[in-house]
N, C-alpha and C positions, 0 to 999 in steps of 0.2 A: 593696784588701786589708783583711782583717779586723783589728781592733784587737788588739794583742798583750796578753795577760793573763798575769801571772806565776804563776798557780796554776790548778788544776783547778776549773772552775765546776760547782757541784752544782745540779741542776735544782730549781727551785721548783715549777713547774707544767708538765705535758706540753702539747704543742701542741693535742691533741684532747681532747674530753671523755672522761672515764674510762669504760672498759668493763669489765664483769665477764667475765673470760676463762677462769677455772679453769685458769690457766697451769700449766706444768710446775713442780714444786718443785725449785729449783736444788740444794738441799742433798741431795735424794734422787737427783739425776741422776748419770750416770756421771762427769761432769766433776769432782766434788768441790767443796768449799766454800772459804771464804775462807782457812782455815788451811793449805790445801794449798800456798800460795805465801807463807808467812811469810818475812820477810827482804827482800822487795822494797820499793821506795819506798812511802811513805804513799799516794801518788796511785793506785798499783796496788791497794792494799787498799781504798781508797775506791771505786774502780771496781767491784771484786768485790762490795762490800757493796751498791752500787746495783743491780747485776744481781740479787743475791739478793732485794732488795726489790721487784724488778719495775719499776724506774725507769730511764729513760735517763740517760746522762751528757751534760752540756751543755758546750759550749765556743764560743769566738768566732773563734779563729785557725786551728786545725788539729785534725784528729782521725784516729785510726787504730783499726780494729777487726779483730781476728784471733783465732786459736784458742788462743793460749797467752800468758799474761802476760809471759813472758820475751821472746817475739817482739814483742809490742806495745810493751814498754818500749824495745827496740832501735829500733823504728821511730820512737817518740816522740823519742828522742835525736837522730835524724837530722833530724826536722822542727824541733826546737828550734834546731838549728844552721843553719837556713835551707835545708834540703834540700827537694827536690820530692817529690811523691807517688811518682814513679818511684824516686828515691833511697831513700826509706823502704821501698818494697816490697822492694828488694834486701836490706836489713837484716832485714826481717821474714821473708822467704823463707829466707834462709840459717840463721836461728835455728830456724824451724819444721822445717827438714830435720834439725836436730840433736835437738830436744826432742820432736817428734812425728813420728819417721821413718816411722811406719806410714802416714802420710797423703800426704806430698809430699816433694820434695827435688830435688837435682841430677840424680838418676837418672830423673826423670819429665818431665812436660810441664805446660803451663798455657795458659789463654786470658785475655787482658787487654783490658778496655774502658777507654778513656781519653777524658775530656772536657778539652779544652784551653781554659783561661780566656782565653788570649791571643787566639785567633781564633774561639772559640765552637764549634769543630768536635768531632765525635765520630769516633773511629776505633777499630780493634781490632787486636791482635797475636795471631797464631796460633802458639803454641809447642807444638803438638801433636806427639807422637811419630810417627815414620814407620815403615812396614814395611821391613825390610831388602830390598835389591835381589834377594837370593836367595830371598825368600819366594814361595811359590806359593799359589794359592787353596785347595789341600788341606792347608795348614799344620796345621790343627786337626782332621784326620781320620785315622782308622786306615787301615791298608793296604787294608782292605775298603771304604773310603769312608764309614764311619760317623763321626759327630761324636764327638770325645773327651769324656770326662767333664770337667766344668769344672776341678776342681783338678788333674787329670792334665795339663791344658793350662797352667795357671797356674804351678805350682811348677817352677822351672827356667828354662833359657835360651830355650826355644821361644817364650815369651810376650813377650820383651823387645823393645821397639821402640827406635829411635834417640831418646835423650833430647832434649828441647827446651828445658828450663827455663834452663840457663846461657846459651844463645844468645838467648832471649827477654829475660832480664835485661839483657844487653849492648845489645840493640837499643833497649830502653826507655830505658836510660841515655843512649845516643847521641842519642836524639831529645828527651828531656825532662829529663835530669839537670842538677842545679845543682852538686853537690859532686863532689869527686874520687872516681873509681871505687874506688881502692884502700882508702880509709878506710871504705867501706860494709860491709866484711867483718870489721871489727875486733871487734864484739861477739860474733858467732858464733864467730870464731876463739878469742877469749878463753874463752868458755864451753866450747868443745870441749877446750881444753888444761887449764883449771882445773877443769872439771867442772860439771855441772848436777844439780839434784835431780830424781830420777825422779818424775813426777807420778802421781797415782792412776790416771788413764786409761791411760797408757802401761804401767804395771805390770800392770793388769788385762788389757789386750789381749795383752801378751806371754805371760802365764800361759795365756790361752785358746787361743793358737795354738802351743803348745809342739811338737806333733808336726811341724808344717810348718817352724817356725823352726829346729828342730834337725836338719833334713835335710842342711844344708850347713855345713861346719865353721866357716867365717869368720862366718857369721850366728849360729851357736850360741855361738861364743866371745864374741861381743859381747853378746848378750841373755841368755846363760846362763853367765856367768863362773863357773868352778869347778863347772859342772854345775847351778847354782841360778839360777832366774829372777831377773832384777833386780826389786827390790821397791820399793814406794812409800817415798820418803825416802832411797833409796840415792843416792850420788853417782856419776855415770857420766861418764867422759871418752872422747874420741875423737880421738886424736892424728892418725890418718890423715886424718880429715875436716878437721882444722885445716891439715894440709899441703896438701890439695886446695884449700881456700879461699885459702891464701896464694899458691898457684900461679896461680889464676884472678885474684886481686887484682893480681898483678904482671904477668902476661902477657895477661890478658883471657881470653875464652871459648875462644880457640884452644888454651889449655893443657889444656882439658877434651876437646876434639874431636880433638886430635892428641897424639902423644908418649906418655909413660909412663902417664898417666891413661887415655887412650883404649885403649892396649894392654891395660891391666888389665881394662877393661870387656869388651873382646872376648874375652879369654882366659877370663874368668869365665863369659860366656854360652856360648861354644863348648865349654867343658869341664865344663858342669853335668852331673854324673853322673845318668844315667837319663833326662835330658830336655834335651839340648843344643839350642842355638839356632843361627841362621845370621847374626847380626849381624857386620858386618865393619868394618875400619878405614875403608874407603871410605864406608860408610854414615855414619859419624861425621864424616868430613872434609867431606862435601858437604852436611851438614844446614844448612838455612836456615829461620828463622822467617819468617812472611809477614804483611804488613800487609793487612788486608781491610776493606771498608766495614762499618759497623754495620748490623744488621737491626733495624728498628723496627716496632712495631704500636701503633695508637691505642687508648687506654683512658681513659674519663672525662675527656677533654680533655688527656690526657697522651700522651707518646710513650714506650713501654717499649722500651728499646734494649739490644741485646746482641750476642753472638757468633753469626755465621752459620756455614754449613758450613765445616769438617766437624763443627761442633757442631750438635746439634738443639735446643739450649737456648732460644735467642732465638725461633726459629720456633715451637716448641711452646708455650712460655710465651705468646708473642704470640697464637697461635691460641686458646688457652684464654681469655685475657682478651678477645680480640676477639669471641668468641662470647657472652661474658657481658655485653658492653657495653650491649646493648639490654634487659637485665633489671635490675630495681631490687633489688639485693641488700641495700642499706641498709635497706629496709623490712622485711627479714626479720631475720636475726641469724646469727652465725657458726656456731651449732650447730643452726639451723633445718633440718629435713629437706628442705624445698623448696630452700633455698640449697645444701645438700649435693647434692641431685639435679642441680641446674644445674651446679655445679662438677664433679661426678663425670662426668656425661655429656659436658660440654664437653671434659674431659680425655681421655675415652675416644675421642672423635672426633679430637682432635688426635694422640693416640698412634697411631691407625689411619693417619693421613697420615704420621706420623713413620716407622712401620715400613715403609711402601711406598716412600717417595720420598727419605728423607734419608740422605745419605752425603757423602763427600768430593767436592765439586762440581768439583774439578780432574780427577777421574777419570770421573765419571758426570754426565750432564745432570740438572739439578734444576729444578723450577718454583719457585725461591726466592721471587720476587716474587709469584707467584700464590698461594702458600700463606698470605700475610698480606694479600692484597688485601681491601679492605673489603667489596666486593660478594660475594666468595667466602665470607668469614666470615659475612656476613649470611645467605647461603643455607644455610650449615651450622648457623647458630643457629636456623633454622626447625625443625630436627629436635628442638630442646629444648622444643617447644611443648606436649608432653603432660603428664601428671600422674605417670607412673611411669617407672622406669628403662627406657632403650631396650633392647629385647630383644636386639638385636645392633647392632654398628656396623661400618662399612667405610670405607675411604679414599674421599675425594671426588675430584673431577675439576677441580683448579685449572687456570687458564689457563697455558700455557707454550709454548715455541717448539719443543719436540721431541716426538716420539712414541716412547715406550719402554714396553715391557710388562714391568714389574718384578714379582718375587715378594716376598712379605712377608719381613721380616728375621727372623733367628733368633739374634741376638746376646744375650749375658747380661751384665748390669752389676750388680756388687755394690757396696754403699756403702763409701766411704772418702773420701779427698780433703780439701781445706781451702779456706777462702775468706778473702780479704783485701779490706777496703774502706778507702780512705784519701782524705782531703781535705787539701790542703796550704794554706799561708798565702797563696798566690797565687790560690786558688780552683780549681786543677786537681783533677780527681776521677779516682780509679782504682778499678776493680772487677776483681778477678782471682781466678779459681778455679784451683787448682793440685793436682796429683795424681800418685800412682804407681799408681793404679787400685785394685785390691783392697788390703785392709789388709796392709801389709808387702810389697806388690807381688809380685814373683816369688820372694821370700824369698832372693834372691841378694844378698850384700853384696860390692860391688866393693872392690878393694884400697884405693881412695881413701876408704873409710869411709862410703859411702852405699849405700842399697838401690837396686836396679834395678827398674824398672816391670814390670808385666805387661799393658801397655796393648794389646797385640795381641789379647787376648781380648775387646776391645770390637768386633772384627770378627765378622761372622756365621761360625759354624763350618761352616755349609752354604753351598754356592755357588749352587745352583739349586733350584727347586721346580717340578715338572711341566714341565721344559724351559725355564722362565723364569729369568733370572739375578737374583740378589739384589744390590741396589745396594751394600750394605755388606759385600761379600765381600773377602777378602784379595787385594791386588795389590801388586807391588813398588813401594816408594816412597809408597804411599798412606797417608793418615791415617785411623785408625779413627773412626767416628762416636762422638760424645760426647754426654752429657746436661748437661755443665757449662753453667751459665747465669749467668755474671757479668753484672750488669744495672745500667744507669744509666737512671733515669726522668727524662724531661725535661718541663718545662712552660713554655710561652711562651718557648722557646729557652734555658732555663736548667736546670741539673740540680737536682732536688729530692730524689733518693734514690739511693744506691748500695747494692746488695744482692746476695747470692749465698749458696750453701750447698754443702756436700758431700752425698752420699747416693745415688750411683748414679743410676739412672733416676728415682728419687723426687725428685731435685733439682728437676725441673721443677714438680712439685706443691708442694714446699716453698716455692719462690720465688713461684709464682703465688698460693698461698694467703696468704702473708705480705703481698703487695702488696694483695690484696683486704681482708685484715684492717686494713691501714693506711688505704687509700683509702676503702673502702666502710663499714667498721664503726668507723672513727674511733679505732682504737687508736693509742697512741703507739708509737714504733718498738720499744721494748723489749717492750711487750705484744704487738705483732704477731709478734715472733719467738718469744715464749714460749707463745703460744696453742696449744692442742692441735691435732694434725695429723689430717687425713683425706685420704687420697691414693688415687685410683683411676686406674690406668693401663690395665689390660687387662680390667676387668670386676669383679674382686673389690675391695671397698672396704676398704682398710687403715685401721684406727682405732687411735689411740694408746692403748696400755695405761696404766692408772692415771690417766686424765684423764676429764673429762666427755664427751669425744668418744666414748669407748667405750660410753657409755650410749645412744648413738644407733643401736646395732647393730640393735635390734628394729625401730625405725621405718624404717631403711633396708632391712631385709629385707622389710618390708611393701610397700615400693616396688618390690621385685623384685631387689634386689642380694644377692649373696653377700658376707659380711663376714668379716674376720679382725681380731681385736684383737691387737696386737703392739707391740713397741718400735719407735718411729720416731725414730731418733737423727739428726736434722738437725744442722747446724752453721752456722746462719744468722748472718751478721754484716752489719750495715747502719748507714748514716749518713744521717739526714735533713738536708737542706741548705736553710737559709732564712736569716733574719736571724741566727740562731744555728745551731750544729751540734748535732744530737742523735744520739747513738750508742747502739746496742744490740748485745748479744752473746747467743747462744743459751745458755740455762741447761742444755741437755743436754750441753754440752761445757765446756772449761776457759777459754774465751776471755773477753776484755773489750773494751770501747771506752774509749779514753783520749784526752783532748783538752786544749787550752790556749786 
């Protein structure tokens, strides 16, 4: 066990040599600066200042990194009291659902990766939402069989899947909790009743989404009280959410999945004016999270491990890194066009496999092991041998035990979501990505004071192409494919990094690039998260606006890429694990790392 220190340790030196990264300016990012969270403890202010300075926070006993200082402080209190990383996650998640409801909450789902210090084993929990039993493959099609427009599908009850987060929290606590369940909800309940200060990011996102948030009365009443959008600095209360938390704290997750709370969810979904859904009380009553084996891929003498199907995260991140493993990126540089060519085309090849093969493996056969097999990735890496961008990419032929002629997927993923990384005093490590999918989900507010997800729009809106089925099509009870990539990197049997991000299908690129920044380019954990983004999924190279990466557009175009300079708002949160803990938080959002 790490030695307990009574204060936040401030880093004197990063682990790696300093790199010039032209990082995102935290004060200019959407998350706001230090003053946005005045009134919180000094340690929170110190952590915000270190993020602004581009320096990691250091600690020896425990650490938590997440997307809002109020949530991080709630988790810190649990860890101070001897709680496990699973205990702290519950405190963090329930506060996040209150203070950044656009990203995650009780009405959504999550994937959790866990390293157990007691037995040295990795495992994962799948709390992904499920399609209602009454859902059909044509759920997101018109009567003429054409795919719906994205927001026509999202806004309303049609897109709502059975939430998984409350059940996942309970399973994690049953397996790994140290403290009493009931007390883990205290901070979120207090903030919901007494009120919390609306952050700059929440206020800005509410204002931007007015047309959709005001479509349903309960949602409009909460975010637009008196007809005016909540503003930065306002105090917002949520008594209904506090009541829901108290019910779950007293009765467990069954209070959410049965009874009054469940009835309110179902009535909200089925009565959504203009776009009702088919979720039922039965769907809620039978929901179960699932424990699944971690998926790992080798990279630079490490094992990069995460969530397997129905997530594509670990497989696609693992494929990207596996193809890069034979290339000396360290001899180049983070913005070298050759390094970007290798990263971009490895990503394109991985996304081609993702689009063809990856879905809920409980419903469709998948070549899971074959996709990260070393020999297969080495053969795919041979395609990177040229000097220019690959003119086209296609899925490979990994080894597997089934023959299936799939068509390429047609699903759409928009960025939202949140990520939590925690290391507790016993050395357990948690990496969890949590979501309600699109920002503000379905825009439906349940009577229990939480937004409902639009997770079903992660399925393909089309079912077939040229007579071939699409693996990620809607089916009753099925879990939609995800890009969430909560990751724990292992070296010599021990965890060395916990990392993850929101960002829709760009999550994969954000996580892979941050790992490359840290491992290959020697950036400390805060620098690795703040460094400019370059993400290539389907051919066009997205380059982060306002950073030095945008300056590479011309060079990449000469290599044959189409480029687009745009905002790339990741939300990476990571903890490097060694003799000390070093934590980082993405300057593009409001989060911090905090430790003791």
